[in-house]
C-alpha positions in Angstrom: 70.6 167.3 -18.2 67.7 165.6 -16.4 67.6 162.5 -14.2 67.6 160.0 -17.1 70.4 161.7 -19.1 73.3 159.6 -20.1 74.9 160.7 -23.3 77.1 158.4 -25.2 78.4 160.1 -28.3 78.5 158.1 -31.6 82.0 159.2 -32.5 85.1 160.4 -30.8 83.8 163.9 -30.2 83.8 163.8 -26.4 82.4 165.8 -23.6 79.5 167.6 -25.1 77.6 166.8 -21.9 77.9 169.1 -19.0 77.4 169.2 -15.3 73.8 168.4 -14.2 71.7 171.5 -13.8 70.0 169.8 -10.9 73.2 168.7 -9.2 73.8 169.6 -5.6 75.9 172.8 -5.0 79.5 172.2 -4.4 80.5 172.1 -0.7 83.0 174.9 -0.3 85.3 173.2 2.2 86.7 169.7 2.4 86.1 167.5 5.4 88.5 165.7 7.7 86.1 162.7 7.7 87.2 160.3 5.0 83.8 158.8 4.8 81.9 162.0 4.2 80.2 161.9 0.8 77.4 163.6 -1.1 74.2 161.8 -0.6 72.9 163.0 -4.0 75.5 160.8 -5.9 74.3 157.2 -6.1 76.7 154.8 -4.4 77.6 151.5 -6.1 75.6 149.6 -3.5 72.6 151.9 -4.0 72.6 151.6 -7.8 73.9 148.0 -8.3 72.4 146.5 -5.2 75.8 145.4 -3.9 79.1 147.1 -2.9 82.2 147.2 -5.0 85.3 145.8 -3.4 84.9 144.6 0.2 81.6 142.6 0.4 81.3 142.2 -3.4 80.0 138.8 -4.6 79.9 139.1 -8.4 81.3 141.3 -11.1 79.5 144.1 -12.9 77.9 143.6 -16.3 78.5 145.9 -19.3 75.0 147.3 -19.0 75.6 148.1 -15.3 79.0 149.7 -16.1 77.4 152.1 -18.6 74.3 152.6 -16.5 76.3 153.6 -13.4 78.5 156.0 -15.4 75.3 157.7 -16.6 73.7 157.8 -13.1 76.8 159.4 -11.6 77.0 161.9 -14.5 73.4 162.9 -13.9 73.9 163.4 -10.2 77.4 165.0 -9.9 78.7 168.3 -11.2 82.2 166.8 -11.1 81.6 164.3 -13.9 81.0 164.4 -17.6 80.7 161.2 -19.7 81.1 160.3 -23.3 81.9 157.5 -25.7 85.2 157.1 -27.5 83.7 154.8 -30.1 82.2 151.4 -30.2 83.2 147.7 -30.1 83.1 145.3 -33.0 79.6 144.2 -31.8 78.5 147.8 -31.5 78.7 148.4 -27.8 79.6 151.9 -26.7 83.0 152.4 -25.2 82.0 154.6 -22.4 84.3 156.9 -20.4 83.9 159.4 -17.6 85.9 162.6 -16.9 86.0 163.5 -13.2 87.6 166.5 -11.5 86.7 169.6 -9.5 83.4 171.0 -10.8 85.2 174.1 -12.1 87.6 172.0 -14.1 85.0 169.9 -16.0 83.1 172.9 -17.3 83.3 172.7 -21.1 85.4 175.8 -21.7 87.7 175.1 -18.7 88.2 171.5 -19.7 89.1 172.5 -23.2 91.6 175.0 -21.9 93.2 172.4 -19.6 93.6 170.0 -22.6 95.0 172.8 -24.8 97.5 173.7 -22.1 98.7 170.0 -21.6 99.0 169.6 -25.4 101.1 172.7 -25.6 103.6 171.2 -23.2 104.3 168.6 -25.9 105.8 171.1 -28.3 108.6 173.3 -26.8 109.1 174.9 -30.2 105.8 176.8 -29.6 105.7 176.9 -25.8 108.2 178.9 -23.9 109.7 177.8 -20.6 107.9 180.7 -18.9 104.5 179.5 -20.3 105.4 175.9 -19.3 106.1 177.1 -15.7 102.7 178.8 -15.6 100.9 175.7 -16.8 102.7 173.6 -14.2 101.7 176.0 -11.5 98.1 176.4 -12.5 96.9 173.4 -14.5 95.7 170.0 -13.3 97.6 167.0 -14.6 95.7 164.4 -16.6 95.5 160.8 -15.3 93.9 157.9 -17.2 92.5 154.9 -15.3 91.7 152.1 -17.8 90.8 148.5 -17.4 89.5 145.3 -18.9 91.4 145.4 -22.2 91.4 141.7 -21.8 87.7 140.8 -21.6 88.0 138.1 -19.0 90.0 140.3 -16.6 87.2 142.2 -15.0 88.2 143.4 -11.6 89.9 146.6 -12.8 86.7 147.8 -14.4 84.7 147.3 -11.2 87.4 149.1 -9.2 87.4 152.0 -11.7 83.7 152.5 -10.9 84.5 152.6 -7.2 87.2 155.1 -7.9 84.7 157.2 -9.9 82.2 157.1 -7.0 84.8 158.3 -4.5 85.9 161.2 -6.7 82.4 162.1 -7.7 80.8 161.9 -4.2 83.6 162.3 -1.7 83.9 165.3 0.6 87.1 164.5 2.3 90.3 166.6 1.8 91.9 163.5 0.2 89.3 163.6 -2.5 89.5 167.4 -2.9 93.3 167.2 -3.4 92.8 164.6 -6.2 90.1 166.6 -7.9 91.7 170.0 -7.6 95.1 168.7 -9.0 94.0 166.2 -11.5 91.6 165.6 -14.4 90.9 161.8 -14.2 89.7 160.0 -17.3 88.2 156.6 -16.4 87.6 154.0 -19.1 86.2 151.1 -17.2 86.1 148.5 -20.0 88.2 148.7 -23.2 86.8 145.4 -24.5 83.1 145.0 -23.7 82.6 142.2 -26.2 85.4 140.2 -24.6 83.9 141.0 -21.2 80.5 139.6 -22.2 82.2 136.4 -23.5 84.7 136.2 -20.5 87.3 136.0 -23.3 90.7 137.7 -23.4 90.3 138.8 -27.1 87.9 141.0 -28.8 85.2 139.8 -31.3 87.8 139.3 -34.0 90.1 137.3 -31.7 92.6 140.2 -31.3 94.6 140.8 -28.1 93.9 144.5 -27.8 96.9 144.9 -25.6 99.1 144.1 -28.6 97.3 146.5 -31.0 98.5 149.9 -29.8 100.9 151.0 -32.4 99.0 149.5 -35.4 95.5 150.5 -34.2 93.9 147.9 -36.4 91.0 147.4 -34.1 88.3 150.0 -33.6 88.4 149.7 -29.8 92.1 150.8 -29.9 91.7 153.5 -32.5 89.0 155.4 -30.7 90.9 155.3 -27.4 94.1 156.7 -28.9 92.3 159.5 -30.6 90.8 160.5 -27.2 94.3 160.3 -25.7 95.6 162.7 -28.4 92.9 165.1 -27.2 93.6 164.6 -23.5 97.2 163.5 -23.3 98.0 161.6 -20.1 100.9 162.2 -17.7 100.0 159.1 -15.8 98.3 156.0 -17.3 97.0 152.9 -15.5 96.1 149.8 -17.4 94.5 147.3 -15.0 94.7 143.6 -15.7 94.4 140.2 -14.1 96.9 137.3 -14.2 97.0 133.8 -12.7 97.3 133.1 -9.0 96.4 135.3 -5.9 99.2 137.9 -6.0 99.4 141.4 -7.3 101.9 143.1 -9.6 102.6 146.7 -10.0 105.8 148.4 -11.1 108.8 148.7 -10.9 108.8 146.6 -14.0 110.8 143.7 -15.2 113.5 144.4 -17.7 113.7 145.2 -20.6 112.5 148.7 -20.8 112.6 150.3 -24.3 115.5 152.8 -24.5 113.3 155.5 -26.0 111.0 155.7 -22.9 112.1 158.9 -21.1 113.9 158.7 -17.8 111.3 161.0 -16.2 108.5 158.6 -16.9 110.4 155.6 -15.6 111.2 157.6 -12.4 107.5 158.4 -11.9 106.5 154.8 -12.5 109.0 153.6 -9.9 107.9 156.2 -7.3 104.2 155.4 -7.9 105.2 151.9 -7.1 106.4 153.1 -3.7 103.1 154.8 -3.1 101.3 151.6 -4.1 103.3 149.7 -1.6 102.3 152.1 1.1 98.6 152.0 0.1 98.2 148.3 -0.8 97.2 146.8 2.6 96.2 143.2 2.7 99.3 141.0 3.2 101.9 143.5 2.0 104.9 142.3 0.0 105.1 138.7 -1.1 107.9 136.6 0.4 108.8 133.1 1.6 106.0 133.2 4.3 103.5 135.4 2.4 102.3 134.0 -1.0 98.7 135.2 -1.4 97.0 138.6 -1.4 100.4 140.2 -1.5 102.2 142.3 -4.1 105.5 141.8 -6.1 107.5 144.0 -8.4 110.4 143.6 -10.9 109.1 140.5 -12.5 107.3 139.2 -15.6 105.9 142.5 -16.9 108.4 144.4 -19.1 108.1 147.6 -21.0 109.6 146.8 -24.4 107.2 145.9 -27.2 105.4 149.0 -28.6 102.0 147.4 -28.6 101.2 147.5 -24.9 99.0 149.7 -22.8 102.0 150.9 -20.8 104.7 151.3 -23.5 102.7 153.4 -26.0 101.4 155.9 -23.3 105.1 156.1 -22.2 106.9 156.4 -25.5 104.1 158.0 -27.5 102.7 160.4 -24.9 105.4 160.8 -22.3 103.3 159.3 -19.6 104.1 157.1 -16.6 102.4 154.1 -18.4 101.8 151.3 -16.0 100.4 147.7 -16.1 98.7 146.6 -12.9 98.0 142.8 -12.6 95.8 141.1 -10.0 95.7 137.3 -9.5 92.4 136.0 -10.9 92.2 133.1 -8.4 91.4 135.5 -5.5 87.8 136.2 -4.5 86.1 139.0 -6.5 85.9 141.2 -3.4 89.7 141.0 -2.9 90.5 141.5 -6.6 88.4 144.6 -6.8 89.5 146.1 -3.5 93.2 145.6 -4.3 92.7 147.2 -7.8 91.0 150.1 -6.1 93.8 150.5 -3.6 96.4 150.9 -6.4 94.2 153.2 -8.4 93.6 155.4 -5.4 97.2 155.4 -4.4 98.3 156.3 -7.9 95.9 159.2 -8.0 97.2 160.4 -4.6 100.8 160.4 -5.8 99.9 162.2 -9.0 98.0 164.9 -7.1 100.8 165.4 -4.6 103.4 165.7 -7.4 101.4 167.5 -10.0 103.8 170.5 -10.4 106.8 168.3 -10.6 105.1 166.0 -13.1 104.0 168.8 -15.4 107.4 170.4 -15.3 109.0 167.1 -16.1 106.5 166.5 -18.8 107.7 169.6 -20.6 111.3 168.5 -20.1 110.6 165.2 -21.8 109.6 167.0 -25.0 112.4 169.5 -24.7 114.9 166.7 -24.4 113.4 164.8 -27.2 113.7 167.8 -29.5 117.3 168.3 -28.6 118.1 164.6 -29.0 116.4 164.5 -32.3 118.4 167.6 -33.5 121.6 165.9 -32.5 120.5 162.5 -33.8 121.1 160.9 -30.4 119.4 157.7 -29.4 118.8 157.2 -25.7 121.0 154.5 -24.0 119.8 151.2 -22.8 119.3 150.9 -19.1 118.0 148.2 -16.7 115.9 148.6 -13.6 116.0 145.2 -11.9 118.7 145.2 -9.2 120.5 142.1 -10.4 120.5 142.8 -14.1 123.1 144.5 -16.3 122.8 145.9 -19.8 124.0 143.0 -22.1 123.3 144.8 -25.4 123.9 148.6 -25.4 122.4 150.8 -28.0 125.1 151.3 -30.6 126.9 154.6 -31.0 125.2 155.9 -34.1 123.5 159.1 -35.2 120.0 159.1 -36.6 118.7 162.5 -37.8 116.2 161.5 -40.5 114.2 158.6 -42.0 113.2 158.5 -45.6 110.6 156.3 -47.2 111.5 156.0 -50.9 108.6 156.1 -53.5 109.9 153.5 -56.0 107.7 150.6 -54.7 105.0 149.8 -52.2 104.1 153.4 -52.4 100.5 153.0 -51.1 101.8 151.2 -47.9 104.4 153.9 -47.5 101.6 156.5 -47.5 99.7 154.4 -45.0 102.7 154.5 -42.7 102.8 158.2 -43.1 99.2 158.4 -42.0 100.0 156.1 -39.0 102.8 158.4 -38.0 100.7 161.5 -38.5 97.9 160.2 -36.3 100.5 160.0 -33.5 101.4 163.7 -34.0 104.5 163.0 -36.0 105.4 165.5 -38.7 106.0 163.9 -42.1 107.1 165.8 -45.2 106.9 165.0 -48.9 110.2 165.8 -50.7 109.6 168.2 -53.6 113.1 168.3 -54.9 115.7 165.5 -55.1 118.5 165.6 -52.6 121.7 163.6 -52.1 122.6 161.9 -48.8 126.4 161.7 -48.3 125.9 158.6 -46.1 122.9 156.5 -45.4 121.9 153.2 -44.0 119.4 151.1 -46.0 117.0 149.0 -44.1 118.3 145.5 -44.0 121.8 146.3 -42.6 123.4 147.9 -45.6 125.2 151.2 -46.1 125.2 153.6 -49.0 127.0 156.8 -50.0 125.8 159.6 -52.2 122.3 158.2 -52.2 119.8 160.2 -54.1 116.4 160.7 -52.4 113.9 161.4 -55.2 111.0 163.8 -55.4 108.0 162.1 -53.8 109.9 160.4 -51.0 108.6 160.9 -47.5 110.9 162.6 -44.9 110.6 162.0 -41.2 113.0 164.3 -39.4 114.0 163.4 -35.8 114.2 167.1 -35.0 110.7 167.2 -33.6 109.0 166.5 -30.3 107.9 163.0 -31.2 111.4 161.8 -31.6 111.0 159.0 -29.1 107.9 157.6 -30.9 109.6 157.9 -34.3 112.5 155.8 -33.2 110.4 153.4 -31.2 108.4 152.2 -34.3 110.7 153.2 -37.2 114.0 151.9 -35.8 115.6 149.1 -37.8 116.3 147.3 -34.5 114.8 147.9 -31.0 118.1 147.1 -29.3 116.9 145.0 -26.4 119.2 145.5 -23.3 118.4 142.2 -21.7 117.2 139.0 -23.3 113.8 138.6 -21.5 110.8 138.5 -23.8 107.1 137.7 -23.5 106.3 139.3 -26.8 108.2 140.0 -30.1 111.6 141.5 -30.6 110.9 143.4 -33.8 108.1 145.6 -35.0 110.0 148.1 -37.3 107.2 149.4 -39.4 109.2 149.8 -42.6 110.3 146.2 -42.3 106.7 145.0 -41.6 105.6 146.7 -44.8 108.7 145.7 -46.8 109.3 149.3 -47.8 112.4 150.8 -49.4 113.5 152.9 -46.4 116.8 154.5 -45.3 118.0 156.5 -42.4 120.9 159.0 -42.1 122.9 160.8 -39.5 123.7 163.6 -41.9 122.2 167.0 -41.3 119.8 167.6 -44.2 117.0 170.1 -44.9 115.3 169.0 -48.1 112.8 171.0 -49.9 109.6 169.4 -48.7 106.0 170.1 -47.8 104.2 169.0 -44.7 101.7 166.2 -45.2 98.4 167.1 -43.6 96.4 164.0 -44.4 96.7 160.8 -46.5 94.2 162.1 -49.0 96.8 164.7 -50.0 99.6 162.3 -50.7 98.8 161.5 -54.4 96.3 158.7 -54.2 93.3 158.6 -56.4 93.2 159.6 -60.1 96.1 161.7 -61.3 93.9 163.2 -64.1 90.8 162.1 -66.0 91.0 159.3 -68.5 88.9 159.2 -71.6 85.6 157.3 -71.1 86.8 154.5 -73.3 90.2 154.5 -71.6 91.3 153.0 -68.4 93.0 153.6 -65.1 95.9 151.5 -63.8 97.5 151.1 -60.5 100.3 149.0 -58.9 99.1 146.1 -56.9 102.3 145.9 -54.9 101.0 146.7 -51.4 98.5 145.7 -48.8 96.7 149.0 -49.3 96.4 148.3 -53.1 95.2 144.8 -52.3 92.4 146.3 -50.1 91.5 148.6 -53.0 91.4 145.7 -55.4 88.9 143.8 -53.2 86.8 147.0 -52.9 86.6 147.2 -56.7 85.7 143.6 -57.0 83.0 143.8 -54.4 81.5 146.7 -56.5 81.5 144.5 -59.6 84.2 146.4 -61.4 85.9 144.3 -64.1 89.7 144.2 -63.5 92.6 142.8 -65.4 96.2 142.2 -64.3 99.5 142.2 -66.2 101.1 139.0 -64.9 104.6 140.4 -65.8 104.4 143.6 -63.9 101.5 143.1 -61.5 99.8 146.3 -62.6 96.0 146.2 -62.5 93.7 148.0 -65.0 90.1 149.0 -64.8 87.7 150.7 -67.2 87.7 154.5 -66.9 83.9 154.6 -66.8 83.8 152.4 -63.7 85.6 155.0 -61.5 82.9 156.6 -59.5 83.6 159.5 -57.1 83.2 157.1 -54.2 85.8 154.7 -55.6 88.2 157.7 -56.3 87.8 158.7 -52.7 88.6 155.2 -51.6 91.8 155.2 -53.6 92.8 158.6 -52.1 92.1 157.3 -48.6 94.2 154.2 -49.2 97.0 156.1 -51.0 96.6 154.2 -54.3 97.5 156.3 -57.3 95.3 155.8 -60.4 97.1 156.5 -63.6 94.9 157.4 -66.6 95.4 155.5 -69.9 93.9 156.4 -73.3 93.4 152.8 -74.2 91.4 150.0 -72.6 93.2 147.9 -70.0 94.6 144.6 -71.1 95.6 141.6 -69.1 94.4 138.5 -67.3 91.0 138.9 -65.6 91.0 139.3 -61.9 88.3 137.2 -60.2 86.8 137.7 -56.8 87.6 134.6 -54.8 85.0 132.5 -53.0 86.9 131.7 -49.8 86.2 128.9 -47.3 87.8 129.4 -43.9 88.8 126.2 -42.2 87.6 125.8 -38.6 88.1 122.1 -38.2 90.3 120.1 -35.8 93.0 122.1 -34.1 91.7 125.5 -35.0 90.8 128.1 -32.4 87.9 130.2 -33.6 88.2 132.8 -30.9 91.9 133.9 -31.2 94.9 133.8 -33.5 95.0 133.6 -37.2 91.4 132.4 -37.6 90.3 135.7 -36.2 92.9 137.6 -38.1 91.5 136.1 -41.3 88.0 137.0 -40.4 89.1 140.6 -39.8 91.5 141.1 -42.8 89.6 139.1 -45.4 86.1 139.6 -44.0 86.0 143.1 -42.6 88.7 145.0 -44.5 88.6 143.2 -47.8 84.8 142.5 -47.8 85.1 138.8 -48.8 82.4 136.4 -47.8 84.0 133.6 -45.7 82.2 130.3 -45.6 83.0 128.1 -42.6 84.5 124.8 -43.7 84.8 122.0 -41.1 86.8 118.8 -41.0 83.6 116.9 -41.8 83.0 119.1 -44.8 86.3 118.0 -46.4 86.0 114.3 -45.3 82.4 114.1 -46.7 83.1 116.4 -49.8 80.1 118.7 -48.9 79.2 121.7 -51.0 80.4 124.0 -48.2 83.9 122.8 -49.2 83.6 121.8 -52.9 81.8 125.1 -53.8 84.7 127.2 -52.8 87.6 128.4 -55.0 90.0 129.0 -52.1 90.4 127.2 -48.8 92.3 129.1 -46.1 93.7 127.0 -43.3 94.8 129.1 -40.4 97.5 128.2 -37.9 96.5 125.7 -35.3 97.6 122.6 -33.3 96.7 119.6 -35.5 99.1 118.2 -38.0 96.3 116.7 -40.2 93.3 118.9 -39.5 91.5 115.7 -38.6 91.2 114.6 -42.2 90.8 111.0 -43.0 92.5 109.3 -45.9 89.3 109.9 -47.9 89.3 113.6 -46.8 92.9 114.0 -47.9 92.1 112.5 -51.3 89.1 114.9 -51.6 91.4 117.8 -50.8 93.9 116.8 -53.5 91.2 116.3 -56.1 89.7 119.7 -55.2 93.0 121.4 -55.7 93.7 119.6 -58.9 90.4 121.0 -60.3 91.9 124.5 -60.3 91.3 125.6 -56.7 93.8 127.1 -54.2 94.7 125.8 -50.8 96.2 128.6 -48.7 97.9 127.2 -45.5 99.4 129.3 -42.7 102.3 128.4 -40.4 102.0 125.1 -38.3 98.7 123.6 -39.1 98.3 125.2 -42.5 101.6 123.6 -43.8 101.4 120.3 -41.9 97.8 119.6 -43.0 98.9 120.2 -46.7 102.0 117.9 -46.2 99.9 115.1 -44.7 97.5 115.3 -47.7 100.4 115.0 -50.2 100.3 118.6 -51.5 103.9 119.5 -50.8 107.4 118.1 -50.9 108.7 120.4 -48.2 109.6 118.8 -44.9 109.9 120.4 -41.5 113.5 120.5 -40.1 114.2 120.2 -36.3 115.2 123.3 -34.5 118.7 123.1 -33.1 119.4 123.4 -29.4 119.3 127.1 -28.3 117.6 128.2 -31.5 115.8 131.5 -30.7 113.6 133.4 -33.1 111.5 135.9 -31.2 109.3 137.7 -33.7 112.3 139.0 -35.7 112.6 140.2 -39.3 114.9 138.4 -41.8 115.8 139.1 -45.4 114.3 136.7 -47.9 115.0 136.2 -51.6 111.9 136.4 -53.8 111.3 134.2 -56.8 109.1 136.2 -59.1 108.2 133.2 -61.3 105.1 132.7 -59.1 102.2 135.1 -59.3 102.1 134.9 -55.5 105.2 137.2 -55.6 103.8 139.8 -58.1 104.7 143.3 -57.0 107.3 142.2 -54.3 110.9 143.3 -54.7 113.7 140.8 -55.4 114.7 141.0 -51.8 112.1 141.4 -49.1 111.7 141.0 -45.4 109.7 138.3 -43.5 108.6 138.2 -39.9 109.5 135.0 -38.1 108.1 134.1 -34.7 109.7 130.7 -34.0 108.0 129.4 -37.1 108.5 126.0 -38.6 111.8 125.6 -40.6 110.9 124.2 -44.0 113.2 122.5 -46.5 112.9 123.8 -50.1 110.3 122.2 -52.3 111.4 120.0 -55.2 107.9 120.0 -56.7 106.9 123.7 -56.7 108.3 127.3 -56.6 110.1 128.4 -53.5 108.7 131.9 -53.5 110.5 133.2 -50.4 113.9 131.7 -49.4 116.4 132.6 -46.8 119.7 133.5 -48.4 122.7 131.1 -47.9 125.5 133.6 -48.2 126.5 137.1 -46.9 123.1 138.6 -47.7 121.5 136.7 -44.8 120.3 139.3 -42.3 118.2 139.3 -39.2 117.2 141.9 -36.6 115.7 141.7 -33.2 116.9 139.0 -30.9 117.9 135.9 -32.8 120.2 132.9 -31.7 121.1 130.2 -34.1 119.6 131.9 -37.1 122.0 130.2 -39.5 119.7 127.2 -39.3 117.4 129.1 -41.6 119.9 129.6 -44.4 118.7 127.9 -47.5 115.3 127.1 -46.1 112.0 128.5 -47.4 109.3 130.7 -45.9 106.7 130.5 -48.7 106.1 127.8 -51.4 103.7 127.6 -54.4 102.9 123.9 -55.0 100.9 123.1 -58.2 98.6 120.1 -58.5 96.5 119.7 -61.6 95.4 123.2 -62.5 95.3 124.3 -58.9 97.9 124.9 -56.2 98.8 124.9 -52.6 100.3 128.2 -51.3 102.0 127.5 -48.0 103.4 130.1 -45.6 105.9 128.9 -43.0 105.0 132.1 -41.1 101.7 133.8 -40.3 101.3 136.5 -42.9 98.2 137.8 -41.1 100.0 138.3 -37.8 98.0 140.9 -35.8 96.9 142.4 -39.2 100.0 144.7 -39.1 102.3 142.5 -41.3 101.5 144.4 -44.5 104.0 142.6 -46.7 102.4 139.3 -45.6 98.9 140.7 -46.3 99.9 141.6 -49.8 101.2 138.0 -50.4 98.0 136.6 -49.1 96.0 138.8 -51.5 98.2 137.6 -54.4 97.5 134.0 -53.4 93.7 134.7 -53.3 93.8 136.4 -56.7 96.1 133.7 -58.2 94.9 133.3 -61.9 95.6 129.5 -62.0 97.3 127.8 -64.9 94.6 127.9 -67.5 94.9 124.7 -69.5 98.3 123.7 -68.1 98.2 120.7 -65.8 100.5 119.1 -63.4 99.8 115.5 -62.5 97.2 115.3 -59.7 98.5 112.0 -58.2 100.9 112.1 -55.3 104.5 112.8 -56.4 107.0 110.5 -54.8 108.7 113.4 -53.0 105.4 114.5 -51.7 104.5 111.0 -50.6 107.8 110.8 -48.7 107.2 114.1 -47.0 103.7 113.0 -46.0 105.1 109.8 -44.5 107.5 111.6 -42.2 106.4 111.9 -38.6 104.8 115.3 -37.9 106.7 117.8 -35.7 105.6 118.0 -32.1 103.3 120.9 -31.2 105.5 122.7 -28.7 104.2 126.3 -29.1 100.7 126.3 -30.5 100.1 129.6 -32.4 102.7 131.2 -30.2 106.0 129.8 -28.9 107.2 127.3 -26.2 108.6 128.8 -23.0 112.4 128.7 -23.0 114.8 129.3 -20.1 118.5 129.6 -20.6 121.0 129.2 -17.7 124.6 128.1 -17.4 125.2 124.4 -17.7 126.5 124.5 -14.1 123.2 125.8 -12.9 121.1 123.2 -14.7 120.6 120.9 -11.7 119.3 123.7 -9.5 117.1 125.0 -12.3 115.6 121.6 -13.0 114.8 121.2 -9.3 112.8 124.4 -9.4 111.1 123.7 -12.8 110.0 120.2 -11.6 107.9 121.9 -8.9 105.8 123.3 -11.8 106.0 120.8 -14.6 107.6 117.5 -15.7 107.4 118.3 -19.4 110.5 120.4 -19.9 112.9 119.4 -22.7 116.6 119.9 -21.7 119.6 120.4 -23.9 123.1 121.7 -23.3 125.1 123.6 -25.9 128.3 125.6 -25.5 128.1 126.1 -21.8 124.4 127.0 -21.8 121.5 124.8 -20.7 118.1 125.3 -22.4 114.9 124.2 -20.8 112.0 124.2 -23.3 108.6 124.0 -21.7 105.8 123.0 -24.1 103.0 125.5 -24.6 100.7 123.6 -26.9 97.8 126.0 -26.3 100.0 129.0 -27.4 99.3 130.9 -24.3 101.1 134.2 -23.6 103.1 134.5 -20.4 100.5 136.8 -18.7 97.7 134.2 -19.3 99.7 131.1 -18.5 98.9 129.3 -15.2 102.4 129.1 -13.9 105.1 130.6 -16.1 105.3 133.9 -14.3 105.5 132.1 -10.9 108.2 129.9 -12.3 110.4 132.8 -13.3 109.9 134.4 -9.9 110.8 131.1 -8.2 114.0 130.9 -10.2 115.0 134.4 -9.2 114.1 133.7 -5.6 116.7 130.8 -5.7 119.1 133.4 -7.1 119.7 131.4 -10.3 121.2 133.7 -12.9 119.0 133.7 -16.0 120.9 134.1 -19.3 117.6 134.5 -21.2 113.9 134.0 -20.8 111.6 133.7 -23.8 107.8 133.3 -23.3 
């Protein structure tokens, strides 16, 4: 390879490099001396100029990370390197594979990966073959770090781990290399590392992106995981304070994570205890440079770097967290100790792990065949299961093709790219019993041709249930993320599941391009093609066409879009196939209202974070995916009526912390006049709706949330008013994602596009308390002023870019045709003036949520005494025997980045105060 060789591949085709031809010959026997190392492999101190861990005075840069991987690759025959993709800013996502030199030879490494993948399908791999693989084959362990850019010590420790494995001559090193193939990804977020920022360049938390894979950093990593499936997966983080967390985890643990994986996780925790050093376990007298378990870090939401390796790959997926207040040397050394101890345990238990790995997939296959869901369990010693998984049989899911078909096809592709087998139904069948998403039952339900069938009778049963399930069935009410992520609900699909044993006539879907997108047949040159703009995928296709200058029209009764046949190039046909959008040929020219590409201003004024949250989500969805030019608009631009504001046709105001956006009275008048001239104000969640209200653009008011009200990222049914073009293409009943969003009264001056039902059709999943407070309130309003309008979302429709039904509604708002010559008075309506005069709601949760602790009323005094050690801001209320302490979180921080919330929960547990629920 040569001394300067360091190959980073441009795509996810890894491992085309090989051992260095000039590398030193392998020493045949291991040494009893733990410090014996190959002199030919550069040490961190020799390459970087300083040691890693003990004695380290600064963190490593991205260039140094990549440079050191290349230097070790060039010098060691135990290492090969590659790139799993690139970051948003184009930085290579470098990784290294390290093992015994025989294992990393190209053909051998390919065989090892093939053998491990074969264990994931017991239909094709016999028990005898599995036993041979467990006897002969190394297990695969992943060491990853720095998914949050500012949490840097895990990456530095991973380089130290790489050096020890690449250069060490001791028997401890040999045991690890002989029994394991270790894949090291030092930094998963190099852009964030450069900026010392948690999020990536688009403001996304990459440790919430795992199931949706919207960000390129996540997508390339999971593709490499599919190639080299892990049995053990470490995701190294940092948190506040000077302590260290490693599993056992806090409850809840998702019920579809296999018991074998949980057992390995807990036993690795024991190995980490033995290898941790420093001050050992935290306790009353030991509070720094110590470790703790069973607290803060759960395994529930399917977007984490531990839950997805566990549920999707059968691995012992683990989050390690080191307190960022410690010195860099201590942070890196402790991260190294846990990485090294984890590798030691995995090497010592390789055969058991590989045998259990095969059992995970065998059991999943059997459970899927029987339609059995795994039961809820808890791991914390003082917890009990409060909400068991219901006794129900789930043998098949079906995505019906009558609406949102392109998004259904995108979901099929999402499943397929996690090795789920999905079939297209080729002949209608009847289900004797079925459950329709949204809590309803059906009998003798006909599944038509063209529906998609996802049988549970396959090895990926755990993953199917984990992201398709109508409810995740939390066992214990502790949350620091959301409580619902059901993909059919996120997309608003017409989906059903059944416990019946069915075998429809169907064909296996190999790729999304084969699902029926693109043109069905050729239209005459003077004809047209039409498609249904009823999905996020179809919206993306629409913006693609507009960016190419294609003239589009839309039927405002049906939502169907038409385009001239002559405009369909092979490139645009391929784009339709890739997005799953069916183009239907017509013999006549398309007719309808012209569709105009919007000129969007993105507000980044007072109260808006430009490095996280919905501002970044808007830059990603509207800018990157939809290809729109986004002009920054500031508070001063609106107050001064500058061209940056007045030249736009749409102003998108993301969620934020200010009730007015900093607008003066003149700025509010400018905003009203701009809307009245035919433009669109698009406001999201807290700041987006409050800024519009303060400016006199809506008659909605914000209702106070009752004591104990809990809405933790749940899905709710909404009624859809199709009179507004914002609702075009949505069904009469839809689903909306609510994450403690503002509760809005109905508008008396506009169209209430999405409303929560008042009667028996009200339905919510996930973990909700006091949801009746939403009945009769609204989630989306369309408020006309002059010939323009304000479209106001009570929720964040761009949330993590995986709320596809919300994305479609945003696209409708952007493409809103206006009212032509019709006008509504541009002055302030009395109802709107009254709403504007009401005092704004307090900013308790920022773009996230406040922190809420529920205890018994009798335990309130003890709880308050503990809470007051950390903060004096808690709001206390008592309802029905429960006391709720709401701690404001105006910056919208997550629990794992908050300065004291994790410590507070641990302090409450140390005082043995029973916690009824914890919501962060």
